[in-house]
N, C-alpha and C positions, 0 to 999 in steps of 0.2 A: 405566162404573159405578164409583164410588168403592170403594176397598178397605176392608177391616174395620179397625176402630179398633186402633190400635198401643198398646202399653203407654204410649210417650212421649206419644201424643196424648190418652190418658185421664188421664195425670198432669196435663197442662196444663188439661184440662177440669176435673179436681178443684181445681186451683188457682184457677180461675175461680169454681167453685160457692163456694169459701171467701170469695171477695171481693165478692159480689153478694148482697144480700137475695133469698131464694128468691122470695119474692112478686112481685120486680120483673125476674126472669128471663124475657126474651122475645128473639125474634129482632132485633127493633129496638133492643135495649139497645146503646148504644155500645161497652162493654166486650165484650159478644157479638160485634159486628160486628168489633171490633178483633182478638180472639184466632181468630176464626174465620178471618179473612184470613192470619193467621200460619201457622196449621197446615193451610192449604188446604182448608178445609171450609166449607159454607154457614153462615150464621147460625142457619138453622132446625136443621141438624143438630147443631151445637154446643149449643144451647138444648135440644134433646131429649136430648142426653147428659146435660146438667146435670139434668134431669128424672129420667133413669134413675139418676144418682148420689144424688138426692134420696130415692128410694124406700129407700134404705139407712139413712136418718137417723132414729134411734128417737124423737127430740124432736119431728121434724115429724110423725111418725105419731100421736104423743100429742095432737097439735092438730088432728088429722084431715087433715093434709096428706101425701099419699101418694106424691107424685111420679108418674111414669110407671109403668105396670104391668109392662112388659117391659124387660128389660136383658140384660146379659152378665155371665158370670163375671168377666171382668177388671174390672169396676167394684168387685165386692165384693173381689177382690184387692187393688186400689189402696186402698180404704177401709181394709182391714185393715193394709196396710203403712204408710199415714199414722199410725194409731193404736199400731202397734209402735214406730215412730222418728219421730215429728214433725220433730225436729229436722235429722235427715237428708233426709226427704222434701220439707220445705219449700224447704230450698236446691236440692234436685235439681230441684224443679218450676220454680223460677226461672232455673235454668241452661238447662234445655229451652227456655224461653220465648226467652232470649237466643239460643240456637242455631237456632231455628227463624226467628227475626226476623232473624237474621244480624247481630247487633248485641253490644254489651257489655251484660254484666250490670248495671253500673252504670246504664246508660241506662234499659234495660228495667225495671228495678226503681225507677228514679227515686230513687236514692240520692246523697247528696253525698259525693264522696270527696276533697273539698279538704283538703289538708294531711296526708293520710294518710301514714304512714311507707312506704319501700320495702321489697321482699324478702317474706319469709314473714310478717311482722307486718302488712304491707299487705293480703295475701291473708285473714288472720285477721280483720282489721278489716272488710274487704269482706263476708265471709260474714256476720259479726255483725249488720251493718247490713241486710243483704239479708234475713236472717231476723227481724229486728226489724220491717222493713217489712211482710213477710207476717203477722207476728202482730198487727200494728197492725190491718191491713186486716180479717182474719179476725175480730177481736174487735169493732172498731167496727160492721162490717156486722151482726154477730150481736145487738147490741145497738141496731141501727137508729141508730146515732149519738146516742144519749142516754144520760147518765149514769144508771147502775142505782140511784143513791140519790136524786139530786136531780130527776133529769129534764132536767137542763141539755141543750139540743140545739145549742149553738154548736160547730162543729167545732173552732175554734181554742182553745176552753177544755177538751176532752176528751183523755183519756190513755189507753192500753191499759195497764193495771196488771196485773204478775204477782202472781198469789195466792201461789204458793211463789216465792221470789226467784230472780232471773236466775242468781245464784251457788250456789244451793242444790239445784238441780235441772236438770242439763244435759239430760237426755233430755226434758224438757218445757218447754223455754225457748219453743218455738213452738207449743206445744199450745193452741189458743184455749179449751180446757176449763180452762186454768191462767190464764185472763185474766177481767178485770172492766173494763168502760168506766166511767170515773170522771172527774169535774170534776179540775182540777190541785189543790185545795185537798184534797179527799177523798183523792185518791191518795196525797199525802204524809202525810196523817193515817193512812191504812191502813197505809203503810210503815214509820210510827213507832209503830204500835200504839196509837194514839189512838183507833181505832174498829177494829172487827173484824165479820165476817160469819160467822155460825154455819153449820155443815154442812146447816142446814135454811133457809138463805138468809135469816137474821133479822139486822137490822142492830142492832149493839152500840156505843153512843157511850160512852167511858170517862168517869169523873166529872172526871178531869184537863183533858179537852178542853173540857167543859162550864164548868167553875170558872173556867177562864182566858180565856173569852170575856167581852168587856166590854159589848158591846152586848145589851140585853135581848131584843130581836126575834130576833136569831140564837140567843141562847141558848134561847129558847123553841122555836125551829125544831128545833134539835138534841134538845131533850127530846122533841118531838113525833114526831120520826122513829126515836127510839130504840125497838127492839122491832118495828120494822114490817119487812116483807118488802121485800127489793130488787125492782125491775122486773126480770123475768126476760127472758133472751135469746130470739130465735126460734129459735135453734140453739146447738149447743156450750155446753150449759149447763154452770156451773162445778162442777167434779168435786167431790164431797163430801169425799174424802180430801185434796184439796188445801185447801179451805176450812178443814178440822180441822187441818191442819198449822199454817196461819197461827194460828187460834183458840186453839190449845192454848199457842202461844207468848204470845199476847195476855193469855192468862191469868196467865202467869207474871211479866208486868211489874209 
């Protein structure tokens, strides 16, 4: 009989929970199979664990998705630990995956380490890229790979945008509640305060953005979406205090 789930195994299960749309989680999902093999569990067992973790997600409950009814205290502990320090937790979870896979974190995280410096600077850059990869996966799956403003669903055109900038809040760099899925144009517009999203998730397009558009059709499009609500994610809703931080800066521009 398989032993009870350990803290490390549960952390890896939470990592997988963040990277798979909850509705798509099942024992036949390729990612479920992959990580179940890494930790020596059956795909069915890992899928059940993800269901147990899902019961803790308030945003899933709001949508009537309650996950599995039974779980253990360790899942609540891991959930709380993630929100206490998502930056540290994300990296730890990726390190554990590398450990259980008996491989390098660069390979298991699928990050490019070409031309990185040696020594401590290299370690710092590796950690940054690992966490950026985690953040992107968590944000993209939360928004079902669709821009929350335009609805564009071409993955090559989508980016995980930080609400509070990378350099402005170390603690929440990898917190998916500090992320938006945007197409590359709107990402840059958001970073440059040409658009904002209010704490109530209303899209605000600046007059400067609209005035500098030459094409009438795109100008009309910007005017039409001004004041609309973003397309909300299925989980990890953007945190109001993060949105307000950016919005207040937008108002001062």
